[in-house]
N, C-alpha and C positions, 0 to 999 in steps of 0.2 A: 277549220276545225274549231269548234267551240265546246265549252264544257270543262269538266274536270279530267285531268290526265293523271293516271296512277303509274308512276315509273319506279322501277327498282334500280339499284346500283348496277351499272353495266348495260342498261337498256339504251338503245339509240334514242336520241331526242326526236320528238315529232317535229315536222317542219312548221315554222311560224314566220310571220312577217312583222317587222317593227320599223318605225321611222328613225332614221339615223340622226344622231346628234354629233356635235363637234364644235369646232371653232366658230362656225357660222350659224349655229343654232340660235334662233330668235332674232337674227339680224337681217331678216328679209331674204335670205338665201333660199333656194328651192330645197324642199325637204325630199330626201331620197329614201325610197323603201328598200329595205334589205331583207332577204329571206335566208334562213339557215341553209336551205338547199343550194344557195349560190356558192357556198363554201364546202359543202359535203364532198369529200374525196380530194379536195384541193388544198385545204389549209386545216390546221388544228384549231378548234374552237373550244373555249372554256365558258361554261355557263355558270353564273353564280347568282343565287337568290338570297335576298335579305328581306324577309317578310315584314319586319318592323323597323326598317332602316330610317324611315322618315316620320316616325310617330313618336310623340313624347312618351317617355317611360317614367 
């Protein structure tokens, strides 16, 4: 799914896929893809967005 998502408070998050990071990130380890649907109904997931976290202000 590409494009802009418009979500309201309480809406379920759409499924998406990201490359996992961790202790071995950038050290030649195999990158693992993680999907939100891998955790749906199994674990609680918190999504946090920081739109300007890595920009100089």
